[in-house]
py3Dmol code that shows the C-alpha trace and the ligand (Angstrom):
import py3Dmol

protein = """\
ATOM      1  CA  MET A   1     -21.602   5.993  -9.423  1.00  0.00           C
ATOM      2  CA  THR A   2     -18.877   3.340  -9.559  1.00  0.00           C
ATOM      3  CA  LYS A   3     -17.906   2.232 -12.999  1.00  0.00           C
ATOM      4  CA  PRO A   4     -16.589  -1.311 -12.896  1.00  0.00           C
ATOM      5  CA  ASP A   5     -14.006  -0.838 -15.579  1.00  0.00           C
ATOM      6  CA  ARG A   6     -12.489   2.353 -14.052  1.00  0.00           C
ATOM      7  CA  ARG A   7      -9.868   2.329 -11.267  1.00  0.00           C
ATOM      8  CA  TYR A   8      -9.925   4.588  -8.370  1.00  0.00           C
ATOM      9  CA  ALA A   9      -6.706   5.776  -6.770  1.00  0.00           C
ATOM     10  CA  LEU A  10      -6.192   7.679  -3.524  1.00  0.00           C
ATOM     11  CA  ILE A  11      -3.044   9.558  -3.020  1.00  0.00           C
ATOM     12  CA  THR A  12      -2.378  11.000   0.424  1.00  0.00           C
ATOM     13  CA  GLY A  13      -0.474  14.302   0.497  1.00  0.00           C
ATOM     14  CA  ALA A  14      -1.332  14.917  -3.241  1.00  0.00           C
ATOM     15  CA  ASN A  15      -1.599  18.661  -3.359  1.00  0.00           C
ATOM     16  CA  LYS A  16       2.054  19.098  -4.286  1.00  0.00           C
ATOM     17  CA  GLY A  17       5.531  17.365  -4.881  1.00  0.00           C
ATOM     18  CA  LEU A  18       5.622  13.494  -5.551  1.00  0.00           C
ATOM     19  CA  GLY A  19       2.006  12.958  -4.612  1.00  0.00           C
ATOM     20  CA  ARG A  20       0.686  15.528  -7.023  1.00  0.00           C
ATOM     21  CA  GLU A  21       2.880  14.091  -9.856  1.00  0.00           C
ATOM     22  CA  THR A  22       1.721  10.495  -9.037  1.00  0.00           C
ATOM     23  CA  ALA A  23      -1.866  11.793  -9.194  1.00  0.00           C
ATOM     24  CA  ARG A  24      -1.244  13.376 -12.579  1.00  0.00           C
ATOM     25  CA  ARG A  25       0.200  10.407 -13.987  1.00  0.00           C
ATOM     26  CA  LEU A  26      -2.277   7.886 -12.745  1.00  0.00           C
ATOM     27  CA  GLY A  27      -4.934  10.236 -13.926  1.00  0.00           C
ATOM     28  CA  GLN A  28      -3.425  10.394 -17.348  1.00  0.00           C
ATOM     29  CA  MET A  29      -3.645   6.656 -17.524  1.00  0.00           C
ATOM     30  CA  GLY A  30      -7.257   6.980 -17.055  1.00  0.00           C
ATOM     31  CA  MET A  31      -7.731   6.480 -13.327  1.00  0.00           C
ATOM     32  CA  THR A  32     -10.076   8.656 -11.189  1.00  0.00           C
ATOM     33  CA  VAL A  33      -7.598  10.216  -8.715  1.00  0.00           C
ATOM     34  CA  LEU A  34      -8.602  11.145  -5.117  1.00  0.00           C
ATOM     35  CA  VAL A  35      -6.452  13.963  -4.258  1.00  0.00           C
ATOM     36  CA  GLY A  36      -5.791  13.426  -0.493  1.00  0.00           C
ATOM     37  CA  ALA A  37      -4.895  16.724   1.265  1.00  0.00           C
ATOM     38  CA  ARG A  38      -4.747  17.979   4.772  1.00  0.00           C
ATOM     39  CA  ASP A  39      -5.655  21.428   3.687  1.00  0.00           C
ATOM     40  CA  ALA A  40      -8.914  21.257   1.745  1.00  0.00           C
ATOM     41  CA  ALA A  41      -8.308  24.490  -0.117  1.00  0.00           C
ATOM     42  CA  ARG A  42      -4.831  23.276  -1.330  1.00  0.00           C
ATOM     43  CA  GLY A  43      -6.392  19.946  -2.413  1.00  0.00           C
ATOM     44  CA  GLY A  44      -9.120  21.760  -4.322  1.00  0.00           C
ATOM     45  CA  THR A  45      -6.648  23.895  -6.137  1.00  0.00           C
ATOM     46  CA  THR A  46      -4.564  20.766  -7.124  1.00  0.00           C
ATOM     47  CA  ALA A  47      -7.724  18.882  -8.165  1.00  0.00           C
ATOM     48  CA  ASP A  48      -8.809  21.917 -10.288  1.00  0.00           C
ATOM     49  CA  GLU A  49      -5.455  22.080 -12.063  1.00  0.00           C
ATOM     50  CA  LEU A  50      -5.523  18.337 -12.679  1.00  0.00           C
ATOM     51  CA  ARG A  51      -9.070  18.521 -14.060  1.00  0.00           C
ATOM     52  CA  ARG A  52      -7.878  21.316 -16.585  1.00  0.00           C
ATOM     53  CA  LEU A  53      -5.374  18.654 -17.881  1.00  0.00           C
ATOM     54  CA  GLY A  54      -8.512  16.428 -18.616  1.00  0.00           C
ATOM     55  CA  ILE A  55      -8.071  14.274 -15.464  1.00  0.00           C
ATOM     56  CA  ASP A  56     -10.911  12.912 -13.299  1.00  0.00           C
ATOM     57  CA  ALA A  57      -9.631  14.384 -10.083  1.00  0.00           C
ATOM     58  CA  ARG A  58     -11.412  14.823  -6.858  1.00  0.00           C
ATOM     59  CA  PRO A  59     -10.242  16.536  -3.643  1.00  0.00           C
ATOM     60  CA  VAL A  60     -10.482  14.307  -0.503  1.00  0.00           C
ATOM     61  CA  HIS A  61      -9.788  16.102   2.837  1.00  0.00           C
ATOM     62  CA  LEU A  62      -7.468  13.725   4.715  1.00  0.00           C
ATOM     63  CA  ASP A  63      -4.877  14.520   7.491  1.00  0.00           C
ATOM     64  CA  VAL A  64      -3.240  11.314   8.102  1.00  0.00           C
ATOM     65  CA  THR A  65      -2.585  12.293  11.728  1.00  0.00           C
ATOM     66  CA  ASP A  66      -6.344  13.087  12.353  1.00  0.00           C
ATOM     67  CA  GLU A  67      -8.198   9.778  12.439  1.00  0.00           C
ATOM     68  CA  ALA A  68     -11.493  11.654  12.259  1.00  0.00           C
ATOM     69  CA  THR A  69     -10.507  12.984   8.783  1.00  0.00           C
ATOM     70  CA  VAL A  70      -9.166   9.671   7.748  1.00  0.00           C
ATOM     71  CA  ARG A  71     -12.383   7.737   8.758  1.00  0.00           C
ATOM     72  CA  ALA A  72     -14.414  10.600   7.041  1.00  0.00           C
ATOM     73  CA  ALA A  73     -12.407  10.262   3.747  1.00  0.00           C
ATOM     74  CA  ALA A  74     -13.102   6.466   3.706  1.00  0.00           C
ATOM     75  CA  THR A  75     -16.778   7.063   4.225  1.00  0.00           C
ATOM     76  CA  ALA A  76     -16.660   9.621   1.417  1.00  0.00           C
ATOM     77  CA  VAL A  77     -14.939   7.183  -0.880  1.00  0.00           C
ATOM     78  CA  GLU A  78     -17.309   4.375   0.013  1.00  0.00           C
ATOM     79  CA  GLU A  79     -20.372   6.511  -0.710  1.00  0.00           C
ATOM     80  CA  ASP A  80     -18.889   8.064  -3.954  1.00  0.00           C
ATOM     81  CA  PHE A  81     -17.187   5.058  -5.532  1.00  0.00           C
ATOM     82  CA  GLY A  82     -18.076   1.938  -3.393  1.00  0.00           C
ATOM     83  CA  ARG A  83     -14.469   0.658  -3.607  1.00  0.00           C
ATOM     84  CA  LEU A  84     -10.889   1.720  -3.814  1.00  0.00           C
ATOM     85  CA  ASP A  85      -8.225   0.101  -6.300  1.00  0.00           C
ATOM     86  CA  VAL A  86      -4.966   2.042  -5.465  1.00  0.00           C
ATOM     87  CA  LEU A  87      -3.690   3.552  -2.195  1.00  0.00           C
ATOM     88  CA  VAL A  88      -0.620   5.460  -2.254  1.00  0.00           C
ATOM     89  CA  ASN A  89       0.606   6.353   1.300  1.00  0.00           C
ATOM     90  CA  ASN A  90       2.735   9.408  -0.016  1.00  0.00           C
ATOM     91  CA  ALA A  91       2.226  11.914   2.797  1.00  0.00           C
ATOM     92  CA  GLY A  92       5.484  12.408   4.728  1.00  0.00           C
ATOM     93  CA  ILE A  93       7.471  14.926   6.703  1.00  0.00           C
ATOM     94  CA  VAL A  94      11.187  15.237   7.683  1.00  0.00           C
ATOM     95  CA  GLU A  95      12.994  16.902  10.451  1.00  0.00           C
ATOM     96  CA  ASP A  96      15.823  19.600  10.004  1.00  0.00           C
ATOM     97  CA  ASP A  97      19.422  18.150  10.143  1.00  0.00           C
ATOM     98  CA  VAL A  98      19.987  17.297  13.646  1.00  0.00           C
ATOM     99  CA  ASP A  99      22.400  14.597  15.057  1.00  0.00           C
ATOM    100  CA  PRO A 100      20.935  11.552  16.446  1.00  0.00           C
ATOM    101  CA  SER A 101      22.202  12.210  19.794  1.00  0.00           C
ATOM    102  CA  ALA A 102      20.384  15.793  19.711  1.00  0.00           C
ATOM    103  CA  THR A 103      16.964  14.180  18.540  1.00  0.00           C
ATOM    104  CA  THR A 104      14.306  14.381  21.059  1.00  0.00           C
ATOM    105  CA  ALA A 105      11.445  11.919  21.598  1.00  0.00           C
ATOM    106  CA  SER A 106       9.014  14.703  21.035  1.00  0.00           C
ATOM    107  CA  LEU A 107      10.514  15.366  17.538  1.00  0.00           C
ATOM    108  CA  ALA A 108      10.645  11.724  16.670  1.00  0.00           C
ATOM    109  CA  ARG A 109       6.952  11.342  17.851  1.00  0.00           C
ATOM    110  CA  ASP A 110       5.861  14.117  15.463  1.00  0.00           C
ATOM    111  CA  ILE A 111       7.643  12.434  12.557  1.00  0.00           C
ATOM    112  CA  TYR A 112       6.303   9.040  13.441  1.00  0.00           C
ATOM    113  CA  ALA A 113       2.717  10.456  13.623  1.00  0.00           C
ATOM    114  CA  THR A 114       2.781  11.165   9.942  1.00  0.00           C
ATOM    115  CA  ASN A 115       5.212   8.651   8.526  1.00  0.00           C
ATOM    116  CA  VAL A 116       4.131   5.605  10.484  1.00  0.00           C
ATOM    117  CA  PHE A 117       1.134   6.003  12.424  1.00  0.00           C
ATOM    118  CA  GLY A 118      -0.523   7.957   9.699  1.00  0.00           C
ATOM    119  CA  VAL A 119       0.127   5.187   7.195  1.00  0.00           C
ATOM    120  CA  ILE A 120      -1.404   2.626   9.650  1.00  0.00           C
ATOM    121  CA  ALA A 121      -4.403   4.892  10.171  1.00  0.00           C
ATOM    122  CA  THR A 122      -4.968   5.470   6.405  1.00  0.00           C
ATOM    123  CA  THR A 123      -4.424   1.724   5.479  1.00  0.00           C
ATOM    124  CA  HIS A 124      -6.591   0.482   8.226  1.00  0.00           C
ATOM    125  CA  ALA A 125      -9.370   2.714   7.187  1.00  0.00           C
ATOM    126  CA  MET A 126      -9.113   2.002   3.407  1.00  0.00           C
ATOM    127  CA  LEU A 127      -8.606  -1.804   3.491  1.00  0.00           C
ATOM    128  CA  PRO A 128     -12.235  -2.637   3.603  1.00  0.00           C
ATOM    129  CA  LEU A 129     -12.643  -0.630   0.295  1.00  0.00           C
ATOM    130  CA  LEU A 130      -9.483  -2.052  -1.138  1.00  0.00           C
ATOM    131  CA  ARG A 131     -10.721  -5.533  -0.569  1.00  0.00           C
ATOM    132  CA  ARG A 132     -13.617  -4.816  -3.028  1.00  0.00           C
ATOM    133  CA  SER A 133     -11.071  -4.188  -5.754  1.00  0.00           C
ATOM    134  CA  PRO A 134     -10.321  -7.025  -8.193  1.00  0.00           C
ATOM    135  CA  ALA A 135      -6.682  -5.852  -8.051  1.00  0.00           C
ATOM    136  CA  PRO A 136      -5.813  -3.801  -5.022  1.00  0.00           C
ATOM    137  CA  ARG A 137      -2.374  -2.026  -5.103  1.00  0.00           C
ATOM    138  CA  VAL A 138      -0.782  -0.400  -2.161  1.00  0.00           C
ATOM    139  CA  VAL A 139       2.438   1.842  -2.434  1.00  0.00           C
ATOM    140  CA  ASN A 140       4.354   3.167   0.568  1.00  0.00           C
ATOM    141  CA  LEU A 141       6.573   6.149  -0.049  1.00  0.00           C
ATOM    142  CA  SER A 142       9.735   4.983   1.609  1.00  0.00           C
ATOM    143  CA  SER A 143      13.388   6.177   1.204  1.00  0.00           C
ATOM    144  CA  ARG A 144      16.758   4.765   0.842  1.00  0.00           C
ATOM    145  CA  LEU A 145      17.455   6.597   4.102  1.00  0.00           C
ATOM    146  CA  GLY A 146      15.251   4.014   5.638  1.00  0.00           C
ATOM    147  CA  SER A 147      17.336   1.087   4.509  1.00  0.00           C
ATOM    148  CA  LEU A 148      18.787  -0.748   7.549  1.00  0.00           C
ATOM    149  CA  ALA A 149      21.312  -2.418   5.011  1.00  0.00           C
ATOM    150  CA  LYS A 150      22.707   0.989   4.124  1.00  0.00           C
ATOM    151  CA  ALA A 151      22.693   2.368   7.652  1.00  0.00           C
ATOM    152  CA  ALA A 152      24.507  -0.870   8.900  1.00  0.00           C
ATOM    153  CA  ASP A 153      27.463  -0.108   6.609  1.00  0.00           C
ATOM    154  CA  LEU A 154      29.176   2.273   9.016  1.00  0.00           C
ATOM    155  CA  SER A 155      32.041   3.023   6.423  1.00  0.00           C
ATOM    156  CA  SER A 156      29.560   4.293   3.761  1.00  0.00           C
ATOM    157  CA  PRO A 157      28.125   7.896   3.765  1.00  0.00           C
ATOM    158  CA  HIS A 158      24.569   8.063   5.026  1.00  0.00           C
ATOM    159  CA  ARG A 159      22.670  11.153   5.938  1.00  0.00           C
ATOM    160  CA  GLN A 160      21.818  11.016   9.646  1.00  0.00           C
ATOM    161  CA  LEU A 161      18.190  11.787  10.342  1.00  0.00           C
ATOM    162  CA  LEU A 162      17.285   9.728  13.313  1.00  0.00           C
ATOM    163  CA  ALA A 163      13.498  10.244  13.321  1.00  0.00           C
ATOM    164  CA  TYR A 164      12.995  10.309   9.595  1.00  0.00           C
ATOM    165  CA  ASN A 165      15.293   7.449   8.750  1.00  0.00           C
ATOM    166  CA  SER A 166      13.909   4.961  11.330  1.00  0.00           C
ATOM    167  CA  SER A 167      10.331   6.046  10.462  1.00  0.00           C
ATOM    168  CA  LYS A 168      10.996   4.901   6.828  1.00  0.00           C
ATOM    169  CA  ALA A 169      12.531   1.680   8.341  1.00  0.00           C
ATOM    170  CA  ALA A 170       9.378   1.239  10.239  1.00  0.00           C
ATOM    171  CA  LEU A 171       7.295   1.890   7.143  1.00  0.00           C
ATOM    172  CA  ASN A 172       9.085  -0.712   5.351  1.00  0.00           C
ATOM    173  CA  SER A 173       8.422  -3.126   8.035  1.00  0.00           C
ATOM    174  CA  LEU A 174       4.675  -2.122   7.672  1.00  0.00           C
ATOM    175  CA  THR A 175       4.762  -3.021   3.980  1.00  0.00           C
ATOM    176  CA  LEU A 176       6.214  -6.386   4.749  1.00  0.00           C
ATOM    177  CA  HIS A 177       3.635  -7.325   7.474  1.00  0.00           C
ATOM    178  CA  TYR A 178       0.630  -6.047   5.361  1.00  0.00           C
ATOM    179  CA  ALA A 179       2.050  -7.913   2.307  1.00  0.00           C
ATOM    180  CA  ARG A 180       2.464 -11.138   4.463  1.00  0.00           C
ATOM    181  CA  GLU A 181      -1.150 -10.997   5.629  1.00  0.00           C
ATOM    182  CA  PHE A 182      -2.395 -10.541   2.105  1.00  0.00           C
ATOM    183  CA  ALA A 183      -0.051 -12.909   0.391  1.00  0.00           C
ATOM    184  CA  GLY A 184      -1.763 -15.318  -2.105  1.00  0.00           C
ATOM    185  CA  THR A 185      -4.503 -12.758  -2.714  1.00  0.00           C
ATOM    186  CA  THR A 186      -4.762 -10.281  -5.493  1.00  0.00           C
ATOM    187  CA  PHE A 187      -3.148  -7.470  -3.351  1.00  0.00           C
ATOM    188  CA  LYS A 188       0.269  -6.111  -4.288  1.00  0.00           C
ATOM    189  CA  ILE A 189       1.768  -4.101  -1.423  1.00  0.00           C
ATOM    190  CA  ASN A 190       5.238  -2.501  -1.955  1.00  0.00           C
ATOM    191  CA  SER A 191       7.578   0.092  -0.711  1.00  0.00           C
ATOM    192  CA  ALA A 192       9.015   2.624  -3.237  1.00  0.00           C
ATOM    193  CA  THR A 193      12.059   4.999  -3.121  1.00  0.00           C
ATOM    194  CA  PRO A 194      11.888   7.736  -5.467  1.00  0.00           C
ATOM    195  CA  GLY A 195      15.529   8.944  -5.161  1.00  0.00           C
ATOM    196  CA  TYR A 196      16.462  12.418  -4.129  1.00  0.00           C
ATOM    197  CA  VAL A 197      13.841  14.418  -5.756  1.00  0.00           C
ATOM    198  CA  ALA A 198      13.627  18.366  -5.777  1.00  0.00           C
ATOM    199  CA  THR A 199      10.564  19.141  -3.768  1.00  0.00           C
ATOM    200  CA  ASP A 200       9.478  21.195  -0.659  1.00  0.00           C
ATOM    201  CA  LEU A 201      10.778  18.487   1.409  1.00  0.00           C
ATOM    202  CA  ASN A 202      14.422  19.144   1.045  1.00  0.00           C
ATOM    203  CA  GLY A 203      13.996  22.784  -0.151  1.00  0.00           C
ATOM    204  CA  HIS A 204      14.227  21.653  -3.688  1.00  0.00           C
ATOM    205  CA  GLN A 205      18.009  20.530  -3.185  1.00  0.00           C
ATOM    206  CA  GLY A 206      17.131  17.018  -4.637  1.00  0.00           C
ATOM    207  CA  THR A 207      18.770  16.118  -8.102  1.00  0.00           C
ATOM    208  CA  ARG A 208      15.843  14.239  -9.540  1.00  0.00           C
ATOM    209  CA  THR A 209      12.663  15.737 -11.034  1.00  0.00           C
ATOM    210  CA  VAL A 210       9.316  14.718  -9.710  1.00  0.00           C
ATOM    211  CA  GLU A 211       8.645  13.166 -13.120  1.00  0.00           C
ATOM    212  CA  GLU A 212      11.637  10.763 -12.531  1.00  0.00           C
ATOM    213  CA  GLY A 213      10.855  10.217  -8.796  1.00  0.00           C
ATOM    214  CA  ALA A 214       7.275   9.319  -9.312  1.00  0.00           C
ATOM    215  CA  ARG A 215       8.084   6.703 -11.962  1.00  0.00           C
ATOM    216  CA  ILE A 216       8.580   3.876  -9.654  1.00  0.00           C
ATOM    217  CA  VAL A 217       5.573   4.843  -7.577  1.00  0.00           C
ATOM    218  CA  VAL A 218       3.264   4.768 -10.665  1.00  0.00           C
ATOM    219  CA  HIS A 219       4.923   1.437 -11.813  1.00  0.00           C
ATOM    220  CA  LEU A 220       3.981  -0.164  -8.275  1.00  0.00           C
ATOM    221  CA  ALA A 221       0.526   1.345  -8.464  1.00  0.00           C
ATOM    222  CA  THR A 222      -0.173  -0.215 -11.864  1.00  0.00           C
ATOM    223  CA  LEU A 223       1.317  -3.623 -11.351  1.00  0.00           C
ATOM    224  CA  GLY A 224      -0.120  -6.616 -13.254  1.00  0.00           C
ATOM    225  CA  GLU A 225      -1.219  -9.660 -11.625  1.00  0.00           C
ATOM    226  CA  ASP A 226       2.308 -11.127 -12.045  1.00  0.00           C
ATOM    227  CA  GLY A 227       3.904  -8.308 -10.242  1.00  0.00           C
ATOM    228  CA  PRO A 228       5.754  -8.515  -7.080  1.00  0.00           C
ATOM    229  CA  THR A 229       4.438  -7.939  -3.453  1.00  0.00           C
ATOM    230  CA  GLY A 230       6.295  -7.366  -0.238  1.00  0.00           C
ATOM    231  CA  GLY A 231       9.203  -5.717  -1.892  1.00  0.00           C
ATOM    232  CA  PHE A 232      11.286  -2.292  -1.756  1.00  0.00           C
ATOM    233  CA  PHE A 233      12.063  -0.852  -5.108  1.00  0.00           C
ATOM    234  CA  ASP A 234      13.563   2.074  -7.050  1.00  0.00           C
ATOM    235  CA  ASP A 235      13.582   2.704 -10.654  1.00  0.00           C
ATOM    236  CA  GLU A 236      16.318   0.134 -11.215  1.00  0.00           C
ATOM    237  CA  GLY A 237      14.828  -2.749  -9.239  1.00  0.00           C
ATOM    238  CA  PRO A 238      14.923  -4.143  -5.654  1.00  0.00           C
ATOM    239  CA  VAL A 239      16.694  -2.128  -2.954  1.00  0.00           C
ATOM    240  CA  ALA A 240      18.198  -3.720   0.126  1.00  0.00           C
ATOM    241  CA  TRP A 241      15.967  -3.415   3.123  1.00  0.00           C
TER     242      TRP A 241
END
"""
ligand_1 = """\
48
NAP
N 11.740 14.463 -2.204
C 12.540 13.323 -1.838
O 13.788 13.390 -2.215
C 11.965 12.031 -1.305
C 12.961 11.068 -1.164
C 12.486 9.800 -0.556
C 11.240 9.723 -0.019
N 10.329 10.775 -0.159
C 9.002 10.645 0.366
O 7.992 11.007 -0.603
C 6.871 11.478 0.132
C 6.414 12.847 -0.743
O 7.425 13.783 -0.391
P 7.751 15.097 -1.389
O 9.162 15.111 -1.632
O 6.788 15.135 -2.388
O 7.444 16.216 -0.122
P 6.506 17.505 -0.207
O 6.530 18.158 -1.485
O 6.910 18.088 1.085
O 4.982 16.804 -0.150
C 4.737 16.312 1.126
C 3.101 16.151 0.975
O 2.719 15.404 2.225
C 1.613 16.237 2.889
N 1.533 15.891 4.305
C 2.366 16.167 5.154
N 1.838 15.759 6.351
C 0.640 15.452 6.174
C -0.365 15.015 6.966
N -0.382 14.840 8.187
N -1.653 14.569 6.313
C -1.761 14.658 5.013
N -0.792 15.066 4.156
C 0.255 15.488 4.771
C 2.074 17.679 2.519
O 1.014 18.496 2.588
P 1.046 20.015 2.848
O 1.298 20.798 1.693
O -0.243 20.493 3.588
O 2.201 20.292 3.856
C 2.336 17.577 0.991
O 1.292 17.355 0.102
C 7.159 11.503 1.518
O 6.791 10.412 2.197
C 8.576 11.528 1.590
O 9.202 10.975 2.637
C 10.786 11.948 -0.658
"""
view = py3Dmol.view(width=600, height=400)
view.addModel(protein, "pdb")
view.setStyle({"model": 0}, {"cartoon": {"style": "trace"}})
view.addModel(ligand_1, "xyz")
view.setStyle({"model": 1}, {"stick": {}})
view.zoomTo()
view.show()
């Protein structure tokens, strides 16, 4: 049953990496965390591990590229809790290093299916539940590589991943358009960039820990009513779009 003073957070792709760490931190702050995972067994294992830490964690089967699972997840959250307070659109994939000129539409379509359309599907399905929250928070896991301002500086080094980088630029655009629709309400909708974090996404080449990377995500997921909306942030503050 829903408890009015408890907060319910759904994190997509929460079975490992930044999603798992975000779930752990939000759980330790007293939220019920819904561990979204496309592989139900992996989600169950992570939820079990988090429960052993004293966290109220529940697995939710959710493949962001499969709208049937997204809709089923929304139905399950509604039946179990009646509302959602926090949505962290964390699930994401990246292509191997390949020059822009060698990137095929098929590769880009796969990346966009998760990083862009997956976020639209999940957000669209969860918005009716978020509207029932007194203080809804949405955090989209973006990247500095999605910054058009950085890409536009042709003289500065910038890792060239056509599909991934442009998918995160598109994701930032989603953040702005949702934030505009909900401006003046209690919603806070922002993009976060965690820095270069050692996870499976980059073969653990990242220079930051998941604890460091998840800090800005947790901050934006727990903003007070005077917090920003429609922004792009890292640990140190606003990031150029
Ligand atoms: N690591 C970095 O340096 C970095 C920097 C900037 C932004 N980010 C962003 O941070 C987010 C998390 O990345 P990470 O570094 O933690 O990567 P990760 O360890 O590879 O975790 C990615 C998570 O997304 C899940 N996922 C992938 N496709 C999915 C789908 N279709 N449906 C549901 N879940 C799916 C994965 O599930 P499986 O286990 O089933 O594959 C996994 O749980 C991503 O959006 C990424 O772009 C990361």
